[in-house]
ZAMAR-557792 format. One record per atom (N, C-alpha, C): x, y, z; residue number from 1; chain; atom name; residue in three letters. Coordinates in steps of 0.02 Angstrom, whole numbers, plus 50000, padded with zeros to 5 digits. Layout:
N
      u      v      w  num  cadena  atomo  residuo
      X      Y      Z  NUM       A     CA      ALA
...
//
This chain:
41
      u      v      w  num  cadena  atomo  residuo
  50083  49263  49046    1       A      N      MET
  50085  49257  49117    1       A     CA      MET
  50022  49281  49149    1       A      C      MET
  49988  49331  49123    2       A      N      ALA
  49933  49362  49153    2       A     CA      ALA
  49874  49312  49157    2       A      C      ALA
  49868  49267  49104    3       A      N      ALA
  49816  49218  49105    3       A     CA      ALA
  49826  49168  49160    3       A      C      ALA
  49886  49150  49175    4       A      N      GLY
  49901  49102  49230    4       A     CA      GLY
  49887  49133  49299    4       A      C      GLY
  49903  49201  49306    5       A      N      ILE
  49888  49234  49368    5       A     CA      ILE
  49812  49235  49378    5       A      C      ILE
  49774  49249  49326    6       A      N      LEU
  49703  49250  49333    6       A     CA      LEU
  49675  49184  49349    6       A      C      LEU
  49697  49130  49322    7       A      N      LEU
  49677  49064  49334    7       A     CA      LEU
  49686  49043  49407    7       A      C      LEU
  49749  49057  49434    8       A      N      VAL
  49761  49041  49502    8       A     CA      VAL
  49718  49080  49551    8       A      C      VAL
  49710  49145  49535    9       A      N      ASN
  49669  49186  49579    9       A     CA      ASN
  49595  49166  49578    9       A      C      ASN
  49569  49149  49521   10       A      N      GLU
  49500  49129  49514   10       A     CA      GLU
  49487  49060  49550   10       A      C      GLU
  49539  49019  49551   11       A      N      ALA
  49532  48951  49584   11       A     CA      ALA
  49542  48959  49659   11       A      C      ALA
  49555  49020  49687   12       A      N      GLY
  49564  49026  49759   12       A     CA      GLY
  49633  49020  49783   12       A      C      GLY
  49682  49020  49736   13       A      N      GLY
  49751  49010  49755   13       A     CA      GLY
  49784  49078  49765   13       A      C      GLY
  49848  49074  49781   14       A      N      THR
  49886  49135  49792   14       A     CA      THR
  49946  49133  49744   14       A      C      THR
  49962  49190  49717   15       A      N      ILE
  50020  49195  49672   15       A     CA      ILE
  50056  49259  49690   15       A      C      ILE
  50122  49255  49699   16       A      N      THR
  50165  49311  49714   16       A     CA      THR
  50233  49304  49679   16       A      C      THR
  50273  49357  49685   17       A      N      ASP
  50342  49346  49664   17       A     CA      ASP
  50382  49314  49721   17       A      C      ASP
  50446  49299  49713   18       A      N      MET
  50486  49267  49762   18       A     CA      MET
  50494  49305  49827   18       A      C      MET
  50478  49370  49827   19       A      N      THR
  50484  49408  49888   19       A     CA      THR
  50417  49415  49923   19       A      C      THR
  50364  49383  49894   20       A      N      GLY
  50295  49388  49926   20       A     CA      GLY
  50256  49446  49905   20       A      C      GLY
  50278  49484  49856   21       A      N      ASN
  50245  49543  49832   21       A     CA      ASN
  50205  49527  49768   21       A      C      ASN
  50169  49573  49741   22       A      N      GLN
  50128  49564  49682   22       A     CA      GLN
  50166  49587  49620   22       A      C      GLN
  50232  49588  49620   23       A      N      ALA
  50272  49616  49562   23       A     CA      ALA
  50296  49559  49515   23       A      C      ALA
  50258  49507  49510   24       A      N      MET
  50282  49451  49467   24       A     CA      MET
  50289  49468  49395   24       A      C      MET
  50249  49513  49368   25       A      N      MET
  50254  49533  49298   25       A     CA      MET
  50319  49574  49286   25       A      C      MET
  50337  49614  49334   26       A      N      GLU
  50398  49653  49324   26       A     CA      GLU
  50462  49610  49339   26       A      C      GLU
  50457  49573  49390   27       A      N      ARG
  50517  49532  49410   27       A     CA      ARG
  50526  49469  49369   27       A      C      ARG
  50473  49436  49348   28       A      N      GLY
  50478  49376  49309   28       A     CA      GLY
  50482  49313  49350   28       A      C      GLY
  50481  49318  49417   29       A      N      ASP
  50480  49257  49454   29       A     CA      ASP
  50414  49248  49492   29       A      C      ASP
  50391  49186  49497   30       A      N      VAL
  50322  49170  49519   30       A     CA      VAL
  50323  49112  49567   30       A      C      VAL
  50286  49120  49621   31       A      N      ILE
  50266  49065  49664   31       A     CA      ILE
  50191  49060  49667   31       A      C      ILE
  50164  49002  49654   32       A      N      ALA
  50091  48992  49650   32       A     CA      ALA
  50077  48935  49696   32       A      C      ALA
  50023  48943  49738   33       A      N      SER
  50003  48886  49782   33       A     CA      SER
  49928  48890  49791   33       A      C      SER
  49901  48840  49827   34       A      N      ASN
  49829  48836  49840   34       A     CA      ASN
  49809  48890  49892   34       A      C      ASN
  49857  48926  49917   35       A      N      GLY
  49841  48982  49964   35       A     CA      GLY
  49845  48961  50038   35       A      C      GLY
  49840  48898  50053   36       A      N      GLN
  49840  48874  50124   36       A     CA      GLN
  49911  48871  50152   36       A      C      GLN
  49959  48862  50112   37       A      N      PHE
  50028  48854  50139   37       A     CA      PHE
  50075  48906  50104   37       A      C      PHE
  50048  48953  50070   38       A      N      HIS
  50090  48998  50028   38       A     CA      HIS
  50139  49036  50071   38       A      C      HIS
  50124  49057  50130   39       A      N      ASN
  50169  49095  50175   39       A     CA      ASN
  50228  49052  50196   39       A      C      ASN
  50220  48987  50197   40       A      N      ASN
  50276  48942  50214   40       A     CA      ASN
  50329  48934  50158   40       A      C      ASN
  50307  48953  50100   41       A      N      LEU
  50357  48947  50042   41       A     CA      LEU
  50404  49004  50046   41       A      C      LEU
//
């Protein structure tokens, strides 16, 4: 999962857990977007 997080971040995207925090490794849930509409998810 860490490689996917790195790829999204390097591409300018946003990745969080379902609550909008950076605890996706601990929680196991992930939302990834291009960053422009991430807060709407």
